FILO-521594 format. One record per residue (C-alpha): x, y, z; residue in one letter. Coordinates in Angstrom, 2 decimals, m for minus. Example, Ala and Ser with C-alpha at 12.3 -4.5 7.8 and 13.67 -1.06 7.14 Angstrom:
BEGIN
PT       u       v       w residu
PT   12.30   m4.50    7.80      A
PT   13.67   m1.06    7.14      S
REM end
This chain:
BEGIN
PT       u       v       w residu
PT   94.88  122.14   97.77      M
PT   97.78  123.13   99.97      K
PT  101.21  123.50   98.50      K
PT  104.52  123.34  100.29      S
PT  108.18  122.97   99.53      G
PT  108.19  125.98   97.19      A
PT  111.41  126.97   95.51      S
PT  112.46  130.08   93.62      Q
PT  109.06  131.69   94.13      G
PT  107.19  128.78   92.57      Q
PT  104.80  126.54   94.47      S
PT  105.46  122.82   94.69      A
PT  102.49  122.20   92.38      S
PT  103.98  124.56   89.79      E
PT  107.35  122.83   90.05      L
PT  105.75  119.41   89.60      I
PT  103.83  120.66   86.56      S
PT  107.08  122.07   85.18      K
PT  108.87  118.72   85.69      R
PT  106.05  116.90   83.87      I
PT  106.27  119.36   80.96      A
PT  110.08  119.12   80.83      E
PT  109.97  115.34   80.55      L
PT  107.88  115.75   77.39      G
PT  107.47  112.05   76.70      D
PT  105.73  108.96   78.10      W
PT  107.32  109.61   81.51      R
PT  105.66  113.02   81.78      G
PT  102.34  111.56   80.65      E
PT  102.66  108.74   83.19      T
PT  103.63  111.05   86.07      L
PT  100.75  113.36   85.15      S
PT   98.27  110.47   85.06      R
PT   99.44  109.14   88.45      M
PT   99.31  112.64   89.94      R
PT   95.69  112.94   88.79      K
PT   94.83  109.59   90.40      L
PT   96.47  110.63   93.68      I
PT   94.42  113.84   93.71      K
PT   91.23  111.91   92.91      E
PT   91.93  109.43   95.72      A
PT   92.72  112.20   98.22      D
PT   91.41  115.68   97.35      P
PT   93.22  117.05  100.45      D
PT   96.63  115.84   99.32      V
PT   99.54  118.26   99.75      V
PT  102.09  118.51   96.94      E
PT  105.67  119.09   98.01      E
PT  109.00  119.50   96.26      W
PT  111.88  118.03   98.27      K
PT  115.28  116.45   98.08      W
PT  116.65  118.48   95.19      M
PT  113.63  118.12   92.95      G
PT  111.49  115.17   93.93      T
PT  107.70  115.46   93.72      P
PT  106.09  114.36   96.99      I
PT  102.43  113.79   97.82      W
PT  101.57  114.02  101.52      S
PT   98.66  113.90  103.92      H
PT   99.62  113.71  107.61      D
PT  102.96  112.41  106.35      G
PT  104.35  111.26  103.04      I
PT  102.05  109.14  100.87      I
PT  104.50  108.64   98.02      C
PT  107.23  110.19   95.93      T
PT  107.23  110.40   92.13      G
PT  110.57  109.97   90.46      E
PT  111.35  109.69   86.78      S
PT  114.29  107.80   85.33      Y
PT  115.28  106.93   81.78      K
PT  113.25  103.71   81.63      N
PT  110.82  103.99   84.52      V
PT  108.54  106.24   86.53      V
PT  108.86  105.16   90.16      K
PT  106.20  105.82   92.79      L
PT  107.62  104.99   96.22      T
PT  105.17  104.64   99.10      F
PT  106.98  105.54  102.32      S
PT  105.00  102.98  104.37      K
PT  104.18  100.62  101.52      G
PT  105.18   97.47  103.42      A
PT  102.27   98.14  105.80      S
PT   99.68   98.43  103.00      L
PT   97.55   95.61  101.64      K
PT   98.26   95.13   97.94      D
PT   96.03   92.34   96.62      P
PT   96.41   93.64   93.05      A
PT  100.20   93.32   93.43      R
PT  100.97   96.79   92.14      L
PT  104.17   96.96   94.18      F
PT  106.93   95.57   91.99      N
PT  110.05   97.28   93.35      S
PT  111.79   97.87   96.70      S
PT  110.14   94.69   97.93      L
PT  113.00   93.61  100.18      E
PT  112.74   96.48  102.67      G
PT  110.76   96.57  105.89      N
PT  109.07   99.93  105.30      V
PT  108.93  101.21  101.70      R
PT  107.46   99.70   98.58      R
PT  107.49  101.07   95.04      A
PT  105.63  100.78   91.78      I
PT  107.86  100.95   88.70      D
PT  105.94  101.89   85.57      I
PT  107.63  101.34   82.21      R
PT  106.67  102.79   78.86      E
PT  103.38  101.36   77.64      G
PT  102.42   99.85   81.00      E
PT   99.09  100.62   82.61      E
PT   98.35  100.64   86.32      V
PT   95.03   99.41   87.74      D
PT   93.56  102.81   88.63      E
PT   91.12  101.51   91.22      S
PT   93.79   99.46   93.01      A
PT   96.20  102.42   92.93      F
PT   93.62  104.75   94.47      K
PT   92.99  102.15   97.17      T
PT   96.71  102.14   98.00      L
PT   96.70  105.95   98.24      V
PT   93.67  105.92  100.54      R
PT   95.26  103.22  102.71      Q
PT   98.45  105.28  102.98      A
PT   96.46  108.35  104.06      V
PT   94.56  106.31  106.65      A
PT   97.80  104.84  107.98      L
PT   99.44  108.27  108.20      N
PT   96.38  109.70  109.97      S
PT   96.30  106.86  112.49      S
PT  100.03  106.91  113.35      D
PT  100.21  107.95  117.01      P
PT  103.94  108.63  116.75      K
PT  103.49  111.07  113.91      G
PT  106.16  109.28  111.87      F
PT  107.09  111.52  108.96      R
PT  109.83  109.98  106.79      P
REM end
């Protein structure tokens, strides 16, 4: 797996692992679980660390970001509005024309199969973008 966006001599993957460990609660467990699903859905995913400490998963462009807040872990798909979401995982940032997000609260589970399908769709969309759009 490629790693980019390194900081202070640490790879992006190391920084993401460190963030997960620092959270030390349900948010770290959730971010770790979603990271694992992303890697399972796309073994060639690139982990990046951008925008002052945001985990990013990319493949020919950004797939999604993984942010943690007090009450939610937010996975924002940069081109989520263009993805089919029959399982209705997207529950945040629904008003925009481009992005969509999945907010996961403590105790909530995400349909793993549907999530992996979203990741694979995002990769396919990135790979097919003739303009090379990279938000």
